[in-house]
N, C-alpha and C positions, 0 to 999 in steps of 0.2 A: 523557597525552594525555586529555584531560576527555571522559568516556563521553557527555556528552549531544551533542556536537559528532559523536557515531558512531553516535548513534540518530536514526532516522528513522521516519516513519507510511507505511504500503502498506496497500491495500485487498486484503482475502481475502474470495473468495465459492466454496464447493464444493470448497474446496482447490486455488482456484487465486487467481493474484494479477493485478491490474488493472496491464497494459502503457501502455496509452494506447488512443487511437481509429485507427479503421482507415482508410484512407485513402479520401476524396472520402465516408464517412459518418460518422454520429454515433454508431454501433455501437461498444461498448466491445472492447476487444482484450484476450486474458487468457492468460497463461501461467504453467507450471506451476513456474517458477524463480524463486525469491525475490530474485536477484541482479538478475534482467530487470524488477524489477517498477519502476513508476513510484511515486518515493519524494518527501516533502515533509517539514518542518516545522509547518508551517502547518498545527493543530489544524482551526480552522474550516474550511477550504477542503476538507481532507481528510474531514470530517464530511460536509460537503454534497454531495464527490463518493461517497461512502459510501451516502447517502442517496438517490441517482440512480440508482445502480447496483445498489443493494441488498446491499452488501456491510458488513462489517464491519472498522473500523481497526484496524492492528496496529501494534505497535511491533517495528520491527527494527533488529537490530544486526549489519552487517556484517560486522564483525571477528571478534565471539565468532560469528556466524552462530546467533542463537537470535531468536526473536518470542514477543510476549506479546501478548493481545488487551487492548484497552482499553474500558473499561466494562461488562466481561459478567459 
């Protein structure tokens, strides 16, 4: 299987990972587990969300369980 199809972009801030938004608010919801993080392959959308929440974009390969910071 192609490694690119298994790799996603997630958002990290202070060793926590963006999970989504809390119900009825626009506050970001954070988790300590990478597997529960919000995932995307759209780099522009991830960059916009990372800028809004003050986090960094991280490449995440769920199969290999590895992370790599983008543009650091």
